[in-house]
Every structure is written in structure tokens, then in C-alpha cells.
VMD Tcl script that draws the C-alpha trace (Angstrom):
set ca {
  {106.40 115.36 156.09}
  {107.64 117.80 158.72}
  {109.56 120.91 158.00}
  {113.19 120.09 158.73}
  {116.12 122.00 160.18}
  {119.04 123.27 158.14}
  {121.23 120.49 159.58}
  {118.74 117.79 158.56}
  {118.37 119.36 155.14}
  {122.13 119.41 154.60}
  {122.27 115.71 155.47}
  {119.50 115.05 152.94}
  {121.43 116.93 150.27}
  {124.60 115.01 151.17}
  {122.70 111.79 150.48}
  {121.46 113.11 147.13}
  {124.56 114.03 145.11}
  {122.37 114.83 142.11}
  {120.87 117.83 143.93}
  {121.06 121.20 142.21}
  {123.01 124.17 143.54}
  {119.76 126.06 144.16}
  {118.61 123.39 146.60}
  {121.75 123.48 148.74}
  {121.18 124.72 152.27}
  {123.79 127.44 151.76}
  {121.77 128.85 148.88}
  {118.71 129.09 151.11}
  {120.76 130.84 153.78}
  {122.15 133.25 151.19}
  {118.66 134.14 150.00}
  {117.48 134.41 153.61}
  {119.97 137.25 154.13}
  {118.56 139.10 151.12}
  {114.81 139.09 151.54}
  {113.70 135.47 151.10}
  {112.51 133.01 153.77}
  {113.59 129.38 153.19}
  {111.46 126.45 154.33}
  {112.67 122.88 153.77}
  {110.47 119.78 153.41}
  {111.40 116.09 153.07}
  {109.19 113.08 152.30}
  {110.49 109.53 152.95}
  {114.06 110.75 152.43}
  {113.44 110.53 148.68}
  {111.67 113.76 147.81}
  {112.63 117.15 149.14}
  {112.25 120.81 148.38}
  {113.72 124.04 149.66}
  {111.00 126.64 149.10}
  {111.79 130.34 149.18}
  {109.13 132.90 150.11}
  {109.38 136.57 149.16}
  {107.30 139.08 151.07}
  {104.69 141.07 149.11}
  {102.41 143.90 150.26}
  {99.47 143.15 152.57}
  {101.24 140.23 154.25}
  {101.20 138.12 151.09}
  {104.15 136.23 149.63}
  {105.45 134.75 146.40}
  {106.71 131.17 146.65}
  {109.62 129.84 144.61}
  {110.80 126.21 144.40}
  {113.94 126.09 142.23}
  {115.09 122.64 141.05}
  {113.49 120.43 143.76}
  {115.14 117.11 144.65}
  {113.02 114.31 143.23}
  {114.35 110.73 142.97}
  {112.92 109.08 139.87}
  {110.34 110.63 137.55}
  {109.05 114.12 138.33}
  {105.52 113.06 137.43}
  {105.64 110.21 139.98}
  {105.88 112.50 143.01}
  {103.03 111.66 145.35}
  {99.96 113.75 146.02}
  {100.95 113.70 149.69}
  {104.03 115.73 148.90}
  {102.03 118.37 147.02}
  {99.43 118.55 149.81}
  {102.20 119.34 152.28}
  {103.65 121.92 149.89}
  {100.23 123.52 149.51}
  {99.81 123.64 153.27}
  {103.12 125.44 153.76}
  {102.34 127.87 150.95}
  {98.95 128.71 152.39}
  {100.44 129.17 155.87}
  {102.79 131.72 154.31}
  {99.92 133.36 152.37}
  {101.52 132.70 148.98}
  {99.68 134.05 145.97}
  {101.25 131.24 143.96}
  {104.26 128.92 143.96}
  {106.63 128.93 141.00}
  {108.41 125.63 140.42}
  {111.38 125.16 138.10}
  {111.88 121.39 137.67}
  {115.43 120.05 137.61}
  {114.86 118.20 134.33}
  {115.35 118.98 130.67}
  {112.41 119.88 128.44}
  {112.24 116.53 126.65}
  {111.96 114.71 130.00}
  {109.08 116.73 131.45}
  {105.33 116.39 131.00}
  {102.66 117.98 133.21}
  {100.37 115.23 134.48}
  {98.36 117.18 137.02}
  {95.68 119.79 136.53}
  {96.86 121.73 139.60}
  {99.91 122.95 137.67}
  {99.75 125.87 135.26}
  {102.47 126.21 132.65}
  {104.17 129.51 133.49}
  {105.14 132.10 130.86}
  {107.97 133.29 133.09}
  {111.16 131.61 134.34}
  {113.36 132.94 137.14}
  {116.57 131.24 135.98}
  {117.78 131.31 132.35}
  {116.18 128.13 130.96}
  {118.71 127.41 128.23}
  {122.32 126.59 128.96}
  {125.39 124.74 127.72}
  {126.64 121.74 129.66}
  {130.08 120.18 129.25}
  {130.91 116.56 130.05}
  {134.09 116.63 132.12}
  {134.34 112.91 132.91}
  {137.16 112.38 130.42}
  {140.85 113.26 130.56}
  {141.85 116.89 129.98}
  {143.03 116.28 126.42}
  {139.70 114.73 125.45}
  {137.79 117.69 126.89}
  {140.07 120.10 125.04}
  {139.65 118.14 121.81}
  {135.86 118.72 121.86}
  {136.28 122.50 122.08}
  {136.14 124.82 119.11}
  {139.65 125.23 117.66}
  {139.63 128.98 118.38}
  {138.75 128.39 122.05}
  {141.52 125.83 122.41}
  {143.92 128.25 120.73}
  {142.91 131.08 123.10}
  {143.56 128.91 126.15}
  {147.07 128.15 124.90}
  {147.58 131.79 123.91}
  {146.71 133.01 127.40}
  {149.29 130.65 128.86}
  {151.94 131.82 126.42}
  {151.14 135.48 127.06}
  {151.77 135.21 130.78}
  {148.26 134.85 132.20}
  {148.21 133.08 135.55}
  {145.23 131.73 137.51}
  {144.94 131.48 141.28}
  {142.36 131.30 144.06}
  {141.30 134.74 145.26}
  {139.33 136.20 148.15}
  {139.16 139.90 147.30}
  {135.38 140.23 147.07}
  {135.49 144.03 146.86}
  {137.72 143.88 143.79}
  {135.53 141.14 142.31}
  {132.44 143.28 142.81}
  {134.14 146.23 141.11}
  {134.97 143.97 138.20}
  {131.38 142.70 138.08}
  {130.16 146.30 137.97}
  {132.41 147.02 134.97}
  {131.21 143.90 133.19}
  {127.55 144.58 133.96}
  {127.84 148.08 132.54}
  {129.63 146.85 129.44}
  {127.36 143.87 128.75}
  {124.13 145.32 130.20}
  {123.25 142.84 132.94}
  {122.32 143.28 136.59}
  {124.92 143.02 139.34}
  {124.41 142.02 142.97}
  {125.75 144.06 145.87}
  {129.23 143.47 147.25}
  {127.60 142.08 150.40}
  {125.75 139.47 148.33}
  {128.93 138.10 146.72}
  {130.70 138.23 150.08}
  {128.00 136.18 151.76}
  {127.85 133.66 148.91}
  {131.61 133.20 149.11}
  {131.57 132.80 152.90}
  {128.76 130.24 152.89}
  {129.97 128.00 150.08}
  {133.75 128.38 150.22}
  {133.82 127.30 153.86}
  {132.36 123.94 152.74}
  {134.70 123.54 149.78}
  {131.83 123.85 147.30}
  {132.84 127.20 145.80}
  {135.99 128.87 144.57}
  {136.72 132.39 143.42}
  {139.41 132.29 140.73}
  {141.24 135.26 139.26}
  {143.21 135.62 136.03}
  {146.20 137.96 136.36}
  {148.98 139.40 134.24}
  {152.06 140.59 136.11}
  {150.01 140.69 139.30}
  {147.14 142.73 137.84}
  {143.66 141.16 138.07}
  {142.02 140.96 134.63}
  {139.11 138.55 135.04}
  {137.50 136.48 137.78}
  {134.74 133.95 138.25}
  {132.89 132.18 141.02}
  {132.35 128.46 140.39}
  {130.16 126.16 142.53}
  {130.02 122.38 142.85}
  {127.80 119.76 144.43}
  {128.08 116.03 143.85}
  {128.67 115.34 140.18}
  {127.72 118.80 138.90}
  {129.43 122.18 138.80}
  {128.07 125.58 137.80}
  {129.71 128.72 136.44}
  {127.43 131.33 137.99}
  {129.26 134.67 138.26}
  {132.01 135.93 135.97}
  {133.59 139.29 135.25}
  {136.46 140.94 133.42}
  {137.81 144.45 133.13}
  {138.91 146.13 129.91}
  {142.66 145.61 130.38}
  {144.89 143.20 128.42}
  {141.94 141.56 126.71}
  {144.20 140.51 123.80}
  {145.82 138.04 126.22}
  {142.54 136.08 126.41}
  {142.45 135.73 130.21}
  {138.81 134.59 130.38}
  {139.52 131.44 128.33}
  {142.27 130.16 130.58}
  {140.23 131.19 133.62}
  {137.26 129.10 132.49}
  {139.50 126.15 131.72}
  {141.01 126.25 135.21}
  {137.49 126.40 136.70}
  {136.64 123.23 134.76}
  {139.78 121.57 136.10}
  {138.84 122.68 139.64}
  {135.46 120.95 139.20}
  {137.11 117.78 137.88}
  {139.34 117.53 140.94}
  {136.19 117.54 143.08}
  {134.71 114.61 141.21}
  {132.27 116.55 139.06}
  {131.25 115.00 135.75}
  {129.21 117.87 134.30}
  {129.99 121.59 134.07}
  {127.06 123.95 133.54}
  {127.88 127.29 131.87}
  {124.61 128.75 133.22}
  {122.68 130.72 130.67}
  {122.59 131.41 126.93}
  {119.83 133.01 124.80}
  {116.59 131.04 124.86}
  {116.69 130.00 121.21}
  {117.22 126.65 119.52}
  {120.75 125.77 118.50}
  {120.17 126.49 114.81}
  {119.09 130.06 115.62}
  {121.95 130.51 118.05}
  {124.51 129.46 115.46}
  {122.91 131.58 112.73}
  {122.79 134.80 114.75}
  {125.56 134.79 117.36}
  {128.00 136.75 115.19}
  {125.55 139.60 114.59}
  {123.78 139.88 117.95}
  {125.27 141.12 121.22}
  {122.19 142.00 123.29}
  {121.31 140.16 126.49}
  {122.86 136.72 126.77}
  {123.93 136.82 123.13}
  {127.10 138.57 124.25}
  {128.22 135.49 126.20}
  {127.05 132.80 123.79}
  {130.02 133.29 121.43}
  {132.35 132.71 124.40}
  {130.49 129.78 125.96}
  {129.92 127.85 122.72}
  {133.67 127.59 122.26}
  {134.02 125.10 125.12}
  {132.32 122.36 123.14}
  {129.33 121.53 125.30}
  {125.72 120.68 124.48}
  {122.96 123.27 124.27}
  {120.10 122.17 126.55}
  {116.86 123.70 127.76}
  {115.43 123.17 131.22}
  {111.75 122.37 131.52}
  {109.51 125.40 131.55}
  {108.48 126.65 134.98}
  {105.06 125.70 136.30}
  {102.90 127.53 138.85}
  {100.54 126.33 141.58}
  {97.98 129.08 142.05}
  {96.39 129.90 145.42}
  {94.90 133.33 144.66}
  {93.65 133.40 141.02}
  {92.83 137.11 140.97}
  {96.23 138.24 142.21}
  {97.91 135.66 140.00}
  {96.13 137.21 137.01}
  {97.47 140.60 138.10}
  {100.97 139.12 138.32}
  {100.73 137.75 134.78}
  {99.53 141.09 133.49}
  {102.42 142.86 135.22}
  {104.97 140.41 133.82}
  {103.43 140.74 130.38}
  {103.75 144.51 130.52}
  {107.42 144.18 131.44}
  {108.25 141.81 128.60}
}
mol new
graphics top color blue
foreach p $ca { graphics top sphere $p radius 0.5 }
foreach p [lrange $ca 0 end-1] q [lrange $ca 1 end] { graphics top cylinder $p $q radius 0.2 }
display resetview
């Protein structure tokens, strides 16, 4: 299983329309520009992984394999594949490799002693996914009545949606939203590079909601094969009574449908079961609770990705990592 070029990897992804956004070659190139080194491996054109390495002190690295491309059952991946992965990780002096399987919790069982269940995920494990295979009216009918009402209200109150390319203005809006809702924001250069890489291939769009020419909210939506992901979204504090974010999200869903997507991933809600989410969303606003009220309105299913697993190469330093993460929690 040789390491493959970006061109060969992109062909592999093209032949695997189920592949996750985080395995797209453009994602690896984006991370490469911001401190990560991507290496891509393919076995028999059925199993593949884009591994990202982050430099640590003393020439060591941390390895990260987000949502690898496995045809069939995750547990059926051959030992040969993992031996090649281990070889690459050791060549890059990885302390450990964190793997986030592209399966839901109920579909995943660890069958190999070389994996350690990790207490720490990189991506938000719980999300809401919306089936968008049906006609628009059927998708709308599954939404909460208030969400459906807000979409119509935004239309009546003069909100318009269009494609946008003003990354500086988008970053300013993200900064406002991050300060208001207390989440981290990437640099303007990061969003610019993400837009350049994906938009040029038709797999990303930046949409803006406006009123009388004034930007009020914007989002960046990504698509690959049959899936789409709402990854970055922002709004300022103007004209919020016109509900621009609801119409904006609806137009992003319609954008994904036009590209043949069948599932729309709202990317991140609090990591609690649905009963807890429904019982507490009106009283809590910390962390991802602030967006759950909004996302639940679109009528999708709450799902949880399988917990991350780690392959450990340096047990002592891995122990130190766990202690550091524990102290941060």
C-alpha cells in the first residue's frame, strides 16, 4: 500500500462518493497550510485514509485520521492496512494516532486490542442529520412548525439569499458570532483558503442573507457525493427579527439537493441523548446548547458518531497527553 499523490487520492475519493468531507484532498491541503502534514494511503482501491500529522516538541508528532474511507464493515479492515498505517506513523514519530470512524455509535465495535477507546474527540461527536432526498414540501413538512414559519417570515420580510465571496466580511461576522456565542474562530486566511480550495471544485458555497443589501448572516456549506455539511455559520446583531438564518439554512439545503446530496449534516450539537437535549435546550445556552434550539427546528435525526479510538506508539507520552486533556476538561 504505497503512499499516493494528491491526484491519485482525489481519484480514489471520486470513486467513493460516500467519503466524508474530512477525507477530501482539499481538506488535507487546507490543513497542510495551517500546521498539519497530510499523508494519503490506499489499499486495493477499497480502503483509504488521509492521515494528518501535527508537529510536537522534540521532533515528535500527533497523528489524526478523521473519518477514514472504509468499504464495508469497519471491523473487517485487514491487518495489512493497519501495519502500513503503523509504519507511516512511526516514520513520522507519532506519539499516537487518533482515529474518528465514519460510522454511528450503534454500528461500531472495537475488535482489536491495538485500539484504545479515547476519552477525547476532535470533532463534535453528536449531530443532527436531515434526509433531503424528498421534494421540498416534504422536507419542510418534517420541520418544527416554528422553523417553517420563520423561513416563510424571512421571505415575507424581504430577506434575500445569494452566493457571496467576501471572505473578509464573513470573517468579521464570524468574529461577532464567536464573541456572542463563545466559540473559537479561525483566521481570515483560513476561511479564504477553504473557500478557494473547495469552491473551485464546486463542492463549497458561501451564502449570505441580506436585507436591502446589508449582510445579516452567512454560512459555508460543503458537499461530496451524497452528503453535505453545514460547517461554518455566522450572523451579526442586525435585523434579527427578520429571521435571516432560517431562510439562509433552507437555501443551503436546496443548494445541496441540486448537487445530488441526500443527507445534510448540521455538524454539532451538545453531546447528550435526545431526551436530555429536549428537556434542557430552553434553559441552557452554553457551548453548543446555543445552536441546538436552532438546528432542531429543521426536523432531522439526532445521531452520535462512534467514539474516537487511539493507536498508541509511545505509552509514557500518551499517558502525559491524557493527563493534560483531563486537566483541561
